[in-house]
N, C-alpha and C positions, 0 to 999 in steps of 0.2 A: 552522679550528682554533677551539676554544672557550676563551676566556680564563678563568682561575681567579682569583678575587679575591686581591689580595696580602695577605700577613700584616699585622696591624695596625701593626707597627713599620716596614713597608716602604711608607711613604706616597708618593703620586705626587710626582715631582720634575719639573724642567723638561723632561727628555728624554721621560719617560713622557707628560707632557701634550702635548708636540709630536707624539709618536707617535699619541696618541688623536685629535688634530686632523687629522693626515694620514690616518688610517684613515677618519675621518668624511667626508673629501672623496673617498675612493676609490669608483669605480663597481663594483669587483669585489674580492673578498677577496684579500689579499696572502698568497701561499704561499711560505714561505722555501724556497729551493732546497736540496734534500738533507735538509731537516729532517724530524722526525717530524710526522705529520699529526693527532696527538691534541691533548689539552688542553695549554695552556701557562699558567704562572703569570703574572699581570699585573704582579707585582712584580719578577720577574727574567727573564722570557721563557723559562724552562726548563720542561721537563715536571715535573709535581708530584713525581715520585719523586726528582728531582735538584734540587729547589728550593734556591735560594741565599739566600733572604730572611733566614733566621735568622742568617746569617753576615755580614750587611751591617754594616760597621764604623762606629763613631762616633768621630771624631777632630777636634780643634780645628784649623782652617785659617784663616790670615789672608788668603791670596790668593783670588782668584775666577777662574772659567773661563767664557768665553763660547764656546759651540759654534755655529758657523755650518754647518749640516748640508745636504748634498746631498739631493735630493728624497726618495729612498726609504731613506736611511741610518737614520732613526729606526725603520724597520720591520724592519730586519735583526736577527734574534736574536743574531748574532755581533758586532753593533756594540759597541764598548767605550767610546764616549762616555757611554753609560749608566752604566758603572762609575764614571766621574769624578763624575757627578751623585749617585751613591750615597755617595761619600766626601766630596766638597767641597760644603758647604752652599750656598755662593754660586756655584752653577752656573746659567748662563742658556743657553737653547737657542732657536735661530731657524732656520727653513727658508730656504734660499737660492733666489733666483729671479733670472734675468738681467734681467728687465724691471722689477724694483722691489725695495724694501727695507722691512722692517718698521720703522715709526716708533719702536717700543719699542727696537729695536737701536740706532738713531741716538741715542736718549735715553740709553741705557746708556753708549755710547762717550763721550758728552759729560758724563756725571755727574762732578763734580769730586772725588768720593771715590775715584775709580779712576784709575790710570795704565795705559791699555791698551797691550798689545804684540801685534802680529800675528806669530804664530809660523810661520816659513816658512824654507826653506833659503836662505841668503844668496847662493848662487851664481846665483840667478835674479832678484836684486834689485839696483837701483842701490845702490852701496856707501855713499852718503851716508845711506841709510835704515837700514843694518844696524847692530845692536848685538849684542854677545855676552854682555853682562851687564846687569843691571837698572840703570836710571838712578838717580842719587842721589835719595833720598826728600826731598821738599820739602813743608814745611807750608804751607798756604794761609791767610794771615791769622790765624795762631794756631790753626787747625784741625789735627786730626791729619794726619800725612803720608798721602799718597795710597797706597792699597793696589794691588798689582799685579793686573791683570786680563789673563789670557792668552786671546787670541782664536785659537781653533783651527778650521781648515777641516776639518770631519769628512766625508771623502769618499775615494774612490779617488784615487790619485795623478794620473791624467789629469783627473779632475773638479776636484781641488784647484787644479791649475794654471789651469784655465779660470776657476774662481771667483776666483782671485787677480787675473787679468787683467781681469775684467769686474765688479769691485766697486769703483767709484771712491770710495765712501765710506770705504774702508779705506786709501786712498792716503796719507793724512797720518799714519798710525800708524807708529811705529818698528817695524822688522821684527827680531824676535828670532831669531837664527840659532843653534840649539843646537849645541854642540860636544861630541860624545860618541863614544867608541870602542866603546861598548856595542853588541853585536849584538842584533837583535830576537829575543825568545823567543816571540813571538806565533805560535801554531800553527793558528789558525782560517782566516784569510785572509792569504796570503803576498804580499808585494811582490816584484817581480822584483829589487829591490836590497835587500841585507841592511841597509843604512844607513837604510832607510825604516822608521820605527817605526809601530806602530798608535797610534790616538788616545790610548788609556790610557797607553801608555809615554811619549808626548810630554808628557801631563799630569803624570806622575810626575817627569820631568826638569825641567819648569817649577817644580813645587812645591819640588824640591830647590834650585833656583837662588834661589827666593824665601825660603829658610830654613825652609820647612815640612817639615823632614826626616822627622819621624814620619809625616806624611800621605803623603809621597812613598813611603816604604817600605811603608806600609799599602796604598797603591794598587797597588804592584808585586805584593805578596803576594795581594791580592784578585783581580788579573788572573790570577795563576797558579791560584787556586782556581776562578775562573769557567771558565777554559779546561779544567781538569780535569773539572768537572761537565758542561760542554757536550760534550766529546769522549766521556766515558763514557756520557752519555745517547744520543749518536749510535751508539755501539758496543753499546748495550744491556748495559752493565756497571754494577754497583753502585758507589756512591761510597765511597771509603776515607777516612773522616773522620780517620784517624790517620796519614795520610801526611805527608811533609815540608812540602808546600804548606799544608795545613790547620794543622799545628802552628806554622808560622811566622806565619800570620795570627792565630792565637789568642794567641801570645806578644806580638805587636805590640798587639793589642786590650787586653791586660792592663796595658800601660804607663801 
């Protein structure tokens, strides 16, 4: 597949840079399963006729997101961690490996401006580590209160469980167990359990918990529009820019 340069406003972010680094290490081209074999936009990973770059929202967000990504996750056109990086300016992305950890990830987790939370289902964690709400904000020596940093394991569910067990540098982090009755609306890659959200949905729930309500709603709407573009490209159908998903994203962008 031939990448098309992104639109000027769709500058590379942490996930796109991680994707580029992962591609540079590949010994053969990565071919997305079931995807079109033509050109793809480097800014949104969609084919040019269904490009999403012009709809990339800009919204103020206080929280940050740290994506720890399974090996080929940044390469998948259906990956939604990319959407979080589009919306949340302070998104960081690191590849996961069983045998080592990026020193930059350790430095981020130790940065005093952040209060990191490892987001994972509480049923699989020792209960003394589990929190269901953000910890009280505490100023450090007169400095501003620490900002929440949500650490998401961006992987399939079996991969995420493995990453959780084999990442000792995450063991000291509080585990944020999200409580939501919302069923997943993600239609690109389905979990066997409806309660398992895609990465972007988890990110939106975290932003809502942190009080970044507009950003949470914008990320939800952006996921719906991305899904629409992705599936219509796959089905060789034109995009309907006037449908409910697009109108909702436009309304949120105008706030």
